[in-house]
C-alpha positions in Angstrom: 25.8 -41.1 17.6 22.9 -38.6 17.9 23.2 -35.2 16.2 24.0 -32.5 18.8 21.6 -30.1 17.0 18.7 -32.7 17.4 19.5 -32.9 21.2 19.5 -29.1 21.5 16.2 -28.7 19.6 14.5 -31.4 21.6 15.6 -29.8 24.8 14.3 -26.5 23.6 10.9 -28.0 22.7 10.6 -29.7 26.2 11.3 -26.5 28.0 9.2 -24.3 25.7 5.9 -24.7 27.6 7.5 -23.6 30.8 9.5 -20.7 29.2 6.4 -19.1 27.4 5.4 -17.1 30.4 2.5 -14.7 29.7 2.2 -12.8 33.0 4.5 -10.7 35.2 3.9 -10.6 38.9 5.9 -8.3 41.2 5.7 -9.1 44.9 5.9 -6.5 47.6 9.2 -8.0 48.5 10.6 -6.8 45.2 10.7 -10.3 43.6 9.5 -10.6 40.0 7.9 -13.7 38.8 7.3 -14.6 35.1 4.6 -17.2 34.9 1.1 -18.0 33.5 -1.7 -16.7 35.6 -4.3 -19.5 35.8 -6.6 -18.3 38.6 -7.4 -15.0 40.3 -9.8 -14.0 43.0 -10.2 -11.1 45.4 -8.0 -12.9 47.9 -5.4 -14.8 46.0 -3.9 -15.7 42.6 -2.5 -19.0 41.3 0.5 -19.2 38.9 1.7 -22.0 36.7 5.4 -22.2 37.5 7.2 -25.0 35.7 4.0 -26.9 35.6 3.3 -26.6 39.3 0.4 -24.4 40.5 1.7 -21.9 43.1 -0.6 -19.7 45.2 0.2 -16.1 46.2 -2.2 -14.0 48.3 -3.2 -10.5 47.2 -1.6 -8.8 50.2 1.8 -10.2 49.1 1.5 -8.7 45.6 2.4 -5.2 44.3 1.5 -5.4 40.6 0.2 -7.9 38.0 1.3 -7.1 34.5 2.1 -3.6 35.6 -1.3 -3.0 37.2 -1.4 -2.1 40.8 -3.2 -4.6 43.0 -5.6 -3.2 45.5 -6.3 -5.2 48.6 -10.0 -5.5 49.3 -10.7 -3.9 52.6 -13.1 -5.6 55.0 -15.2 -4.0 57.8 -14.7 -6.1 60.9 -15.7 -5.9 64.5 -19.3 -6.0 65.9 -19.4 -2.2 66.6 -18.0 -1.3 63.2 -20.4 -3.6 61.3 -23.3 -2.2 63.4 -22.3 1.4 62.6 -21.9 0.6 58.9 -25.3 -1.1 58.6 -26.9 1.8 60.4 -25.4 4.2 57.8 -26.7 2.0 55.0 -30.2 1.8 56.4 -30.3 5.5 57.0 -29.5 6.2 53.3 -33.0 5.2 52.2 -36.3 6.9 52.4 -38.2 5.0 55.1 -41.9 5.4 56.0 -41.3 4.3 59.6 -38.8 7.2 60.0 -41.5 9.5 58.7 -43.7 8.4 61.7 -45.9 6.0 59.8 -47.0 3.2 62.1 -49.0 1.2 59.5 -51.5 1.6 56.7 -54.3 0.0 54.7 -55.2 0.7 51.1 -57.3 -0.6 48.3 -55.6 -2.3 45.4 -57.0 -2.9 42.0 -55.4 -5.2 39.4 -55.6 -4.6 35.6 -54.2 -6.9 32.9 -55.0 -8.1 29.5 -55.6 -11.6 30.9 -58.3 -10.2 33.3 -59.9 -8.2 30.6 -60.1 -11.2 28.3 -61.6 -13.3 31.2 -64.2 -10.6 31.8 -65.1 -10.4 28.1 -65.4 -14.2 28.0 -67.7 -14.3 31.0 -69.9 -11.5 29.7 -70.1 -13.1 26.3 -71.0 -16.5 27.9 -73.3 -15.5 30.7 -74.3 -11.9 29.9 -73.3 -8.5 31.3 -75.9 -8.6 34.1 -75.4 -12.2 35.1 -74.4 -13.2 38.6 -71.1 -14.6 37.2 -70.2 -11.2 35.7 -71.1 -9.3 38.9 -69.2 -11.8 41.1 -66.0 -11.2 39.2 -66.3 -7.4 39.4 -67.4 -7.4 43.1 -64.1 -8.5 44.6 -61.8 -5.9 46.1 -58.3 -6.3 47.4 -56.8 -4.6 50.5 -53.1 -4.2 51.4 -52.4 -4.0 55.1 -49.1 -3.1 56.8 -48.8 -3.3 60.6 -46.4 -1.6 62.9 -44.0 -4.5 62.9 -43.6 -4.3 59.1 -45.6 -7.4 58.4 -48.0 -7.2 55.5 -51.0 -9.2 54.2 -53.4 -8.9 51.4 -57.1 -9.4 52.1 -60.1 -9.4 49.8 -63.8 -9.0 50.2 -65.8 -12.2 50.9 -66.6 -14.0 47.6 -70.3 -14.8 47.3 -70.6 -18.0 45.3 -72.9 -18.0 42.3 -74.0 -21.6 42.5 -72.1 -22.3 39.3 -69.6 -24.8 40.7 -67.1 -24.7 37.8 -67.2 -20.9 37.6 -66.9 -20.5 41.4 -63.9 -22.8 41.5 -62.1 -21.0 38.7 -62.9 -17.6 40.0 -61.6 -18.3 43.5 -58.3 -19.4 41.9 -58.1 -16.1 40.0 -58.8 -14.1 43.2 -56.1 -16.0 45.2 -53.6 -15.6 42.3 -54.2 -11.8 42.5 -53.7 -11.9 46.2 -50.4 -13.7 45.8 -49.1 -11.3 43.2 -49.7 -8.2 45.4 -48.1 -9.9 48.4 -45.1 -11.0 46.4 -44.4 -7.5 45.1 -44.7 -6.1 48.7 -42.2 -8.6 50.0 -39.5 -7.2 47.7 -40.6 -3.5 48.1 -40.9 -3.2 51.9 -37.2 -3.7 52.9 -36.3 -0.5 50.9 -39.3 1.7 51.9 -41.1 0.4 55.0 -38.6 -1.8 57.0 -34.8 -1.5 57.2 -32.8 -3.2 54.5 -30.8 -5.1 57.0 -33.1 -5.7 60.0 -33.1 -7.9 63.0 -33.6 -11.0 60.9 -30.4 -10.4 59.0 -27.0 -11.7 60.1 -24.0 -9.9 58.5 -21.3 -12.4 57.6 -18.8 -10.1 55.8 -18.6 -6.6 54.5 -16.0 -6.0 51.8 -15.1 -2.6 50.3 -14.6 -2.8 46.6 -13.4 -0.4 43.9 -17.0 0.8 43.2 -18.6 0.4 46.6 -19.4 -2.5 48.9 -20.2 -6.2 48.9 -22.2 -7.5 51.9 -22.6 -11.2 52.5 -25.5 -11.9 54.9 -28.0 -14.5 56.0 -31.7 -13.7 56.3 -34.3 -16.2 57.5 -31.9 -19.0 56.8 -31.0 -18.0 53.3 -27.6 -16.8 52.1 -27.4 -13.6 50.2 -24.9 -11.1 48.8 -25.9 -7.4 48.2 -23.9 -5.0 46.0 -23.9 -1.3 47.0 -22.5 1.8 45.3 -20.2 4.0 47.4 -23.3 6.1 48.2 -24.9 3.0 49.7 -27.5 2.7 46.9 -28.1 -1.0 46.1 -27.6 -2.3 42.6 -27.9 -6.0 42.9 -28.8 -8.7 45.4 -28.1 -12.5 44.9 -30.1 -14.8 47.1 -29.5 -18.6 47.4 -32.8 -20.3 47.9 -31.9 -24.0 48.1 -30.5 -25.0 44.7 -32.0 -21.9 43.0 -30.3 -18.6 42.6 -32.5 -15.5 42.7 -30.9 -12.3 41.3 -32.5 -8.9 41.9 -31.5 -5.5 40.4 -32.6 -2.1 41.6 -32.9 1.6 40.5 -33.6 4.4 42.9 -34.5 8.1 42.7 -32.8 10.5 45.1 -35.2 12.4 47.4 -34.3 14.9 50.1 -35.0 12.1 52.7 -33.0 9.3 51.0 -33.1 6.8 48.2 -36.6 5.7 47.0 -37.0 2.5 45.1 -38.2 3.2 41.5 -37.5 0.1 39.4 -36.8 -3.5 40.4 -36.2 -6.7 38.6 -35.9 -10.4 39.6 -34.8 -13.4 37.7 -34.1 -17.1 38.1 -33.1 -19.6 35.5 -36.8 -20.1 34.7 -38.5 -16.7 35.1 -38.0 -13.0 34.9 -40.1 -10.3 36.7 -39.8 -6.5 36.4 -41.5 -3.7 38.3 -41.9 0.0 37.6 -43.1 1.9 40.6 -44.9 5.3 40.8 -45.6 7.1 44.1 -48.1 9.7 45.3 -47.7 12.1 48.2 -50.4 11.7 50.9 -50.1 13.6 54.2 -46.5 14.3 53.3 -45.6 10.6 52.7 -44.3 8.9 49.5 -46.9 6.1 49.1 -47.5 3.6 46.3 -49.7 4.9 43.5 -49.1 2.4 40.6 -46.9 -0.5 39.9 -46.5 -2.0 36.5 -45.2 -5.6 36.4 -44.1 -7.8 33.6 -43.5 -11.5 34.0 -41.7 -13.6 31.4 -40.8 -17.3 31.3 -40.0 -19.8 28.5 -43.7 -20.2 27.5 -45.3 -16.8 27.8 -45.2 -13.2 29.2 -47.9 -11.2 31.0 -48.2 -7.6 32.2 -50.1 -6.4 35.2 -50.9 -3.0 36.7 -51.6 -2.5 40.4 -53.3 0.7 41.4 -53.2 1.8 45.1 -55.9 4.1 46.5 -58.1 5.0 49.5 -55.3 5.0 52.1 -55.9 4.7 55.8 -52.8 5.8 57.7 -51.7 5.1 61.2 -49.3 7.7 62.5 -47.1 7.4 65.5 
């Protein structure tokens, strides 16, 4: 005959995993549930009740472990979303709102890499050589049109006749063109165009404890932007195929809205940061200097872009 104590102990051990509840959930109905919380999102939680996962939605719950549960509010309805997005766009300093139709300016690029390249060319060919003059003669121009499109042009490159040099130099010039254009792609939604323009489709706007979370689609890409309660953006996550691109922002407050000051972007492979300085021309906050730093697993590089000789088109 089995010892009754042994039977009791075995039964206790069997029931122990289900009795060791670590969380207390109080529903709005007044019911209290003691169970292990195994999953929690903004919309629901999942409890382990006697080994069975049970789902409860946030709007059913009053407290979790004594903490009041706040239901995330969403902004719905076409007119409400349109009004909200209008308020967000209006919170930022915008050159179009200041009657700027477009502009053209000259951009110079400075970097240690370019200085080293120049020194190498001068050392190899001489300071007065056609190769040294060819490298110094190229100028970049940034152009914004009235539709908010931008492009980077450069003065025609006059070949030196040195095939290897001309090939390498043209690649350097095109690389500079691409770097300027890339920066402007991230800068213009905050300063020249609206953050959420005609190309953006708003999927969901959720009010959070600290601000807002906006899920959107832009040019076929899914994104999520995080805003503070004052509508200043702190983070943007964009899904580009299998790659996630995360951007972070810092703004300065001007009498006419938030003005982008610092920005950073990173993926799994690369990190890029920008520090932006402005100059006032004809009453407008325009780019003066941008300092960029790029880091990846193999190296890092710093570039400075100087903007000058503006030609403005006013409305």
